Every structure is written in C-alpha cells, then in structure tokens.
LUMTOR-896351 format. One record per residue (C-alpha): z, y, x. Coordinates in steps of 0.1 Angstrom, whole numbers, plus 5000, padded with zeros to 4 digits. Each point is the difference from the previous one (the first is absolute). Layout:
ZYX
...
END
This chain:
313681197388
498149815028
499349644989
499849795031
498849684983
496950114980
499550355014
497450144976
498150275018
500650254973
503550004987
501150244972
503250185008
502250044970
498350104968
498050285015
496450005011
500750035037
498749695019
501349885033
497949815025
501649705016
498749795029
501349665011
498849875033
500549645009
501050005037
500349715024
503550035014
503250195000
500450325021
502449965029
501650334991
499250374993
501250175032
496449975011
500650095037
501649665005
497049794989
496449915008
499149784970
497250114977
502249904969
502750255011
497450275008
498649974964
503550004985
501250315019
497550185022
497250014974
502250074970
503250195010
499050175032
497450225016
499150085036
498850315018
496449874998
498449744979
496949775000
497450104976
500049734972
497849705010
499550125036
501750065033
499150375000
502950245003
500850274974
502950244995
503149894982
503550155005
498450205028
497250214986
498550065035
500749945037
499050105035
499749795031
500350165035
497149975024
502049775022
500949774971
503750045006
501050224971
499449954963
501150284976
500249914963
500250274973
501849864969
498950044965
502350254982
501949914968
499949615003
502849864980
502149695007
500849764972
502850084976
501949704988
503449904986
501249945036
498450315016
499350364989
498150195027
501050375005
496950105020
496449915007
498649825030
500450185033
499949955037
503649865000
498849694981
497349935026
502550045028
502649784983
497349734994
498849985036
503250085019
501949724981
497649755015
499550165034
503650125009
502649735005
502750274995
498750104966
502749924974
497649794980
498449815029
502249694997
499449984963
496749815003
501349645000
496649865010
499350285025
496950225001
497249755000
497050225006
501850265021
501249735024
496849795000
497850315006
502250155026
500650324981
503250095019
498050015032
497150194984
501850284980
501750245023
501450224972
499650104963
500950364995
500350234970
497950325005
500950144966
500849854966
496549894994
498849935036
500849705022
498849945036
499849665016
499850005038
498849685017
500749875035
496349905004
496850024979
499849734973
496649944984
501249854967
503050244995
498650174968
499049674985
503549875008
501550294981
498249884968
501749655002
502849894978
502650015028
499550385002
501050064964
502150324996
503649964987
502350264984
502550135025
502150134972
500249654984
500949865034
502850255005
501349924965
500149635007
501650045034
502850224986
500749734974
499849725025
497149844980
497349975027
499049664986
498850164968
497050145018
498549655001
500749944963
499650344983
497250185018
499250374996
496750155010
497250244989
497549734989
498149954968
502649764985
503850024997
501949685006
501849864970
501449665008
499449685018
500849654986
499849785031
497149765001
499050114964
499050374996
499950345016
499950294974
498950365004
499350304979
497450275006
501250305021
499450304977
500250245030
497649815023
498250265021
496649854993
500749994963
502049764977
498449655001
498349884968
502249695001
503450084984
501749675009
499049775028
501449655006
499449765028
500349654985
500849785030
498049684995
499649775030
497549764987
496450144999
499149784971
502850144979
499050355010
496649944986
501449844968
502150314994
497050225006
497949824974
502950024975
500350375007
503549965012
498850175032
497150245002
499549965037
500549685019
500050005038
498449745023
498449734979
499049685018
496650075015
498749684984
500950144966
498050325005
496649884986
501649904967
502050324998
496850205005
498549834970
502850114976
498950314981
503650114995
500650025037
498750195030
500249875036
500350255029
499249885035
499850155034
499649895037
503650095008
501650045034
501849665000
500749725024
501549664991
501649835030
502749775013
502450155024
500949765028
503650065012
499650035038
503850015005
500149634990
499149745026
497449865005
498350284980
500550235029
497349805018
496550154993
498549655002
502149894970
499050314980
496449955008
500349634990
501450104966
497050234995
497649725010
501749764975
499450224969
496849964980
499850364991
496850004980
501149714978
503350184994
498350324990
497649824977
502949824982
502650284999
497850314994
496749864986
496450105006
499450355013
503650114995
501050015036
498549995035
501449825030
502450205022
499650015038
501350355008
503450114986
498250254977
496850024979
496650095014
499950344982
502650145024
499550175034
499749775030
499449684981
498949755027
496849834989
499749815032
503049784994
499249644990
502349834976
502049695010
498049704989
501549724979
500749755028
503049784993
499449775030
499850305023
503250134984
501749665007
498950015036
501450355005
503349904985
500249715024
499150225029
502950234990
502449724996
500350074962
499049664985
501749904968
500750364992
502050084968
499750344985
501250184968
497750244981
501450264977
498050094969
500750224970
500649854965
497650244982
496550125006
498650325014
496650155007
500249885036
501449654991
498849904965
501249645003
502649965028
500949644992
496349895002
499550185032
503149855015
499149654989
496550035016
501550125033
502549724998
497249754997
498050175028
502950015024
500949644994
496549905014
501150175032
503349825001
502150294986
502649934972
500150324979
502950044975
499450264972
502850224987
499350224969
502150324997
500250304977
498050285016
502950235009
501949705015
496949895019
499750345016
503750015008
500049665017
496750055018
501250345014
503149825012
497849755018
501149694981
496449864996
497649825022
497150114980
499950254971
497150054976
499650374995
497650274990
499650365011
498450284980
498950315020
501950324991
497850275014
496549885010
500850015038
500149685022
503350125014
501649924966
499249635006
500849975036
503150225005
502149884970
499149635005
499249945037
501650275022
503149955022
502050254979
499249804969
501049675018
503450165007
500550114964
498749684985
497050154982
497949825025
500849654987
498249835028
502650175023
497150045025
500250275026
497050005024
500050285025
496250015004
499550024962
502850264997
498550235027
496649994982
501350084965
502350275013
497150175018
497949974969
502650184979
500250295025
496350095001
497950174975
496849895016
498649764974
497749815023
502849955025
502449894973
497449744987
499649865035
503749975006
500549824967
497249765008
501749925033
503449964982
498549764975
498649795028
503549965014
501349924965
497449734995
500649845033
503850004997
500049894963
503350134986
498549954965
497749764982
497850274985
498749844968
498150244977
499150354989
500249974962
498450214974
502450184976
499849944962
502050154972
499449964962
500650244972
499450024963
496750164993
501950284981
501650115032
498350285020
500950235029
501349715022
498550005035
500249695022
500950095036
498849855033
503650055011
501149764972
502550254987
500150064962
500550344986
500050054962
500450384998
496450044986
499949694979
499850024962
498849814970
496850104981
500950174967
END
C-alpha cells in the first residue's frame, strides 16, 4: 500500500521480502488537466507528458539533443518538406481498469493524434475545450500539409514549407502520442471528457488517480519499452508554498521538492541529508502588457512602464544573488540570435512620468494578475508585485494586484482580462522559435497564448522567415532583428532569466535536472 503521508522509500509489501520503491515529489501547483495537447503549463507537462505519454522523438536527459523514442529512426528529404518516421515495434499502451488495449502502437495512433488537432472535421477535434494551444500558437495547421500512413510502422509528415525546428517540435509535450483505440472506445461511449481525466499513453508511469489540489498518483508501467522504472509508486504532492515543500522534504514526506526559494539554496546545500541540483535553464520571467487595453496599445505607455521598474532591485530581492540575470531579450543568451546589442531600459521614473503625460495617460490605473503560488520563474510573486506597485507609483501609476490560482490566472489572462500579467516561460526545445512563436506571434495573439495580444507585422515577418530557413547564420540575424523590434515596441516587461533549482534527499539518484524545466522520474531510484 502506498502511504502518501510518510512515504518511506522502501516499503515492505505484505509479509514477503519483496520491497517496493516509492517516490513522493512535492510539486508547486495543480495540473490543468491530462489531455496534454490542450495545455502549455510546465506543471501539466510533468503530470502528463513526462509520466503518461511519449513522443516520436525525445530530448536526451539533461540536454536539448534529440534521441529516438516511439520512432526508432527517421529520414528527412533533401528539400526539408518530408519527414518519415519508423515506429518502434511492440510498444504497449497502458492497461487499466478503464481500458484494455488489444494491440500495440502503430501508425493509426500517430495519425489519430495529429489529425485530431489539425483537421476540424475529425470526430475528436471539438473535444479539446481549451483548444490546441501549441498547434494554434505555432501555426501547425499552416505548416503540416498531411500526415500519412505508409504502413503499420511508418508515418510520413509532409510540410508546406521547410521548418527548421520541426524535429525539436516533435519532442515537445504537445506532440505526445495517444491511443486511437482508446479514443474510439470513448467516442462510442460518448465519454470524450474522460480523455482529460483518465489518460492512456505508453509512458513510464500509469495514471492512478488525481485528488484535485492535493495529489496525483501513478504506478510504474511494467511494459515500458525502455524497461520498467525502479519507482513502483509515484505521487505528486501538490504544495504551493515553497517553505512547506522544503519542510516536507526535510521530514522525508517528499523525497524530491521542486523549486525552492533561491534565497534558501545556500542553507539547503549545507544539509548533508539533501542534494541541490541546479542548471542555467531556458527560462524568462516577464510581465505581459495587454496591448488590447487602452492606453496600453500606445507604445509610449508600454515604454514608460518599462522605465518605471527598478529591475535590478527586483531581481536582487525576489531571486537573490547570482540566481537570475536581467532579461532584455525574450529568451536567454544561450539561444540562437540573442541580441547582445540591445540596451536595457534604465530605471527612470521621471522619464516614465513624462512619457505617460505625452501619451495623455496621466493618473493611469492598472491591474496586475499574479499567481498565488511560486514557480522557478516566479519564486515570490507577491513580493515582485509589491515592488512593481511601488515603482509604478513613483511614475504616477496606480497598480492594483490580483492574486489567482495558476490555472485560473492562465484562463483569465488568455481571455484578456488583465492589464498586466506576471508570467514565466520555460523553453521546450532549445530553439528561439519556441519562445517567440507561442508567446509573441500573431497566431498566438489570436489564440490567447500571446497574453500581450501583440501582433506586429515587422516582427511576424522576421520570425516566420527564421522558421523557414535552415541557414543558421541567417536565422541568427533574423532573430536579432526581431528582438530589436520586440525591445522597441515593448509588449513585455522582460524581468529575469532565472537559474533552476530542485532539491532531493541524498538517497535519491538517477534524477537529471533539465534545462527545459521538465521533470521525468523514469530513471529515478533510491539507494539500497
């Protein structure tokens, strides 16, 4: 029996000598759902894409390098328009009380997965209540001309134009492969909603149950194609407060605790019972400025808001020493096309006040949405908000702060209810396109993923051209030009590029921290 409260790492089963390994992970928020194609949040990716599902290709643990997954090999045509994937034979879908598969993975599952999102006439297309976030934001319907079954174990993607990050995109959570057989079963029973509550995949862990805002439970997949995980039972213990997460870790109620407060890291590193993992992750903390709301549609007002913020003071207080660097570009300096020539907006409240007066936006009142918990990109949302409130007041702006549960914040921000929204983005594939297309493109503005609702034609032309060329030098130049437009137009307040920290009991090994901020526990185990 899996004990959620104390969770000893080695739990005797019955009176025999067989020992089960159990892992409790203190996570920072509740997943939005398990039909992963609908979501972009890292919490949901961990709870579904990294546990229940697999993709055609994967990222090698701890890197952005690609490796085979459900596809054991692939070919790309010389013109970059055709990708042929050869599926791994004998991969089994999960067997549960609510679904018993009668066959192994084949091409029909890949077609069902992608045609559901791409084809408005597909019988499952309307089942995604929140839409197809990445498919829409990244323009996948315009990109993918067709997905065809060559034979049972071969699938061919034909594109309308070359797409430099396409293979990396296929390793992202939104490209997780579903069971067509399970989909057919649910459709016949009129239970399409069950796909979001009782997921079926091929991944290392089988979903057991979810107690909202409390726990998500899984058991090891005995038929996992890479071998059964060492962890027999996995639980995500949802714990919003980072202080409580660390307390649970020290009491061994959790064996891994995600995202400590950066200021607590030095003390955690001194605890011999704990190990701190850190990495320069692909993350940006920012405030989206809703350009649909007047007077925020005026670039002078957006620039004034940037000038009002004392960014370095905020970083020092919220992240601590050496835990984050100031953000100027929309993505970190390790990615292609980072524009080193951009100069950050200085902290200049009087200049901000003058710009607001010039724009006729004196005595401006704004509402800022923040989350009620912490995350690696926003370790202390309340403090960050209070500091911005004080800074903006010096420029004559009255900022009201509204704290929301993470899923509710995303829902309301994507609906455009905010003036400002404090957000963070973690890169999914190591390509700059993954920052600019989902968050700043015109397609993403239409879908609501671009929560600044900013659609700039000059910027759009540059990022579209960058996607469609495989010339690395040319891509880098195009992104540098695009980030210059971004900086001048100021649809965001880019705040920080944080470091990523996770903490584990020193008895835990095999866990690899990822620059993509995803957490996969398939290789994690406790020392014997």
